[in-house]
C-alpha positions, 0 to 999 in steps of 0.5 A, a space after each residue: 833753320 829760321 832766317 836771320 835776314 827775311 827777304 821780300 820783293 813786291 812791285 819794285 821794292 825788296 825789304 830785307 828785315 834783320 830778324 834776331 828778337 829782341 835786339 836784332 843784335 848781328 852776328 856773322 852769320 846774320 850778316 853773310 845773310 844780309 851780304 847775300 840779300 843785298 846781292 839778290 837784290 843788286 842782279 834782280 831787275 825787277 827791284 829798284 829800291 831797297 828798304 832795310 829794317 828790323 824785327 819787332 816794335 823796339 829794335 832796329 838793331 844794337 848792332 854786334 852781339 857782344 855775347 859772341 865777341 865776348 867768346 872769340 878771339 881778337 883775331 876773329 873780332 877783326 875779320 868779323 868787323 871787316 867783313 860787316 864794313 865790307 857789306 855796309 860798303 856793298 850796301 853804299 855802293 849797291 846802284 839802287 836807292 837803299 832806305 833804312 827804315 828805323 822801327 826801333 833803336 838804332 845803336 852802335 853797329 845798327 846806327 853804322 848800317 843805317 848810315 850805309 843807306 841813302 835815306 832814313 826814315 825813323 819811326 817816331 819815339 826811336 832813339 839813335 847813337 854810336 854808343 860803343 864808347 860807353 863800353 870802352 869800344 869804338 865804332 869800326 865798321 864805318 860809322 865814325 866816318 860816316 857820321 863825320 862826314 853827315 855832320 862834321 868833325 866837331 859835332 861827330 866827335 862830341 855825339 861819339 864821345 859822349 855815347 849820344 842817343 838821339 830822339 828822331 827830332 834831333 836826328 832830323 835836325 841834324 840831316 841824319 833822318 830824312 823822315 819821321 813816321 807816326 805809325 801805331 805798329 811795326 807793319 804800319 810803319 814798314 808799310 809806310 816806308 815802303 810806300 815811300 820807297 815806291 815813289 822812286 820806282 817806275 813808273 814815275 820815279 827813274 831808277 837808273 839816274 838815281 843810281 848814277 846820282 849815288 855814284 856821283 855823291 859817294 865818289 865825287 864826295 872823295 874827289 877834288 871838285 874838278 874831278 868830281 864834276 868831270 865824274 858828274 858830267 860823264 854820268 849824266 852823258 851816259 844817261 842820255 843813251 838810256 830809254 828812260 833819259 829819252 822818255 823824260 826828254 820826250 815827254 818834258 813839257 807835254 805829259 808826266 814821263 813813264 820810266 821803266 828802268 831801262 
């Protein structure tokens, strides 16, 4: 049986590829494999950054497989969506940097998944949007709330209500995409995304600091300001006990630090 999520690692980067062409629509089976791959990357001390992409030239993912959902009852749909949301939350909560490499269209639940990543790199020419409303549906795996937090209530409401598909350039302007890559092929694009990911890996990237930064941003955004600043202080204090922090302080002003993720 072919894997629905291909998982490879190389020099600090784990690449997770949604693989159900042509549009990489996800099923419960794919989400289970993705969930397992995220956990594999979490527990691998040699993995510092996750890159999530889609198979092929045209689609990152269009979200849930609507043919499957048409054949199932509302109870299955509810638990399927619950599990998909939990998987996306696991990606978001993983204390390692997660980059969504948008090789093609990311719509509906595909964009929901990409929004759970920390950074998004897009191949020029892609289209992204939460397009569920045009089918009489709603994004229900976290996309609404993550988009609201990313661009604000009014703009998010307008984009979702109109099922707007943004270009990569428009998404970059809104801060939904952090980098646009010009690439001749899917392989070249993924190679560029992995090269970008590797800049956050040892020896020159500080993955422990990045992991704590994620917690400060995601948890702190839901707290009162004073509580969030207190969390920042606690996380910063905990970092001081690590070998990486000692290396950074010891090398300051003399040489470029060499981090080990320890």
